[in-house]
Legacy VTK file of the C-alpha trace (Angstrom):
# vtk DataFile Version 3.0
C-alpha trace
ASCII
DATASET POLYDATA
POINTS 65 float
-23.862 -11.995 28.728
-23.563 -13.977 31.238
-20.915 -15.228 33.754
-20.257 -18.377 35.590
-21.642 -16.336 38.469
-24.427 -15.441 36.836
-25.154 -19.401 36.052
-24.313 -20.511 39.535
-27.136 -18.417 41.103
-30.294 -19.229 38.470
-30.247 -23.197 39.609
-29.475 -22.582 43.338
-32.113 -23.439 43.603
-31.654 -26.749 42.560
-30.936 -29.157 45.598
-30.976 -32.992 45.439
-34.498 -33.122 46.804
-35.294 -31.500 44.428
-33.739 -32.779 41.478
-34.673 -36.180 42.936
-38.506 -35.022 42.600
-38.100 -33.690 39.503
-36.658 -37.294 38.327
-39.618 -39.505 39.999
-42.091 -36.797 38.441
-41.365 -37.528 35.341
-41.327 -41.326 36.209
-44.732 -41.002 37.151
-45.930 -38.897 34.385
-44.694 -41.789 31.542
-46.049 -44.491 33.479
-49.190 -42.803 33.161
-48.952 -41.901 29.581
-48.232 -46.169 29.488
-51.404 -47.142 30.921
-53.500 -45.521 28.811
-51.931 -45.941 25.732
-51.920 -49.945 26.509
-55.858 -49.436 27.801
-56.478 -48.141 24.648
-54.980 -50.571 22.606
-56.739 -53.203 24.493
-59.747 -51.800 24.397
-60.240 -51.251 20.727
-61.683 -53.922 18.360
-58.738 -55.384 16.765
-58.551 -55.091 12.476
-60.031 -58.221 11.611
-62.981 -58.445 13.158
-66.201 -57.754 12.229
-68.243 -54.651 13.805
-70.467 -55.407 17.278
-73.513 -54.436 15.652
-73.535 -57.535 13.521
-73.452 -60.343 16.567
-76.369 -58.513 18.263
-79.490 -60.428 16.126
-82.423 -59.594 14.978
-85.143 -57.556 15.673
-87.343 -58.926 13.208
-86.909 -62.747 12.672
-87.132 -63.575 9.187
-90.833 -65.044 8.000
-91.131 -69.131 6.524
-92.652 -68.792 3.755
LINES 1 66
65 0 1 2 3 4 5 6 7 8 9 10 11 12 13 14 15 16 17 18 19 20 21 22 23 24 25 26 27 28 29 30 31 32 33 34 35 36 37 38 39 40 41 42 43 44 45 46 47 48 49 50 51 52 53 54 55 56 57 58 59 60 61 62 63 64
């Protein structure tokens, strides 16, 4: 269907600068995704920790009888 000349002309825009730019863009996207994942992992509570609302003091203290 496509000849060898057609394949070469469809990629003629792919210069060294464009290829390097694509590689840098992929690396940048990967770093952003990794940073978002690390932030999500570090900000979530650990499995063994009690919920944060249990740490707060009672609003109505226990009365002595």
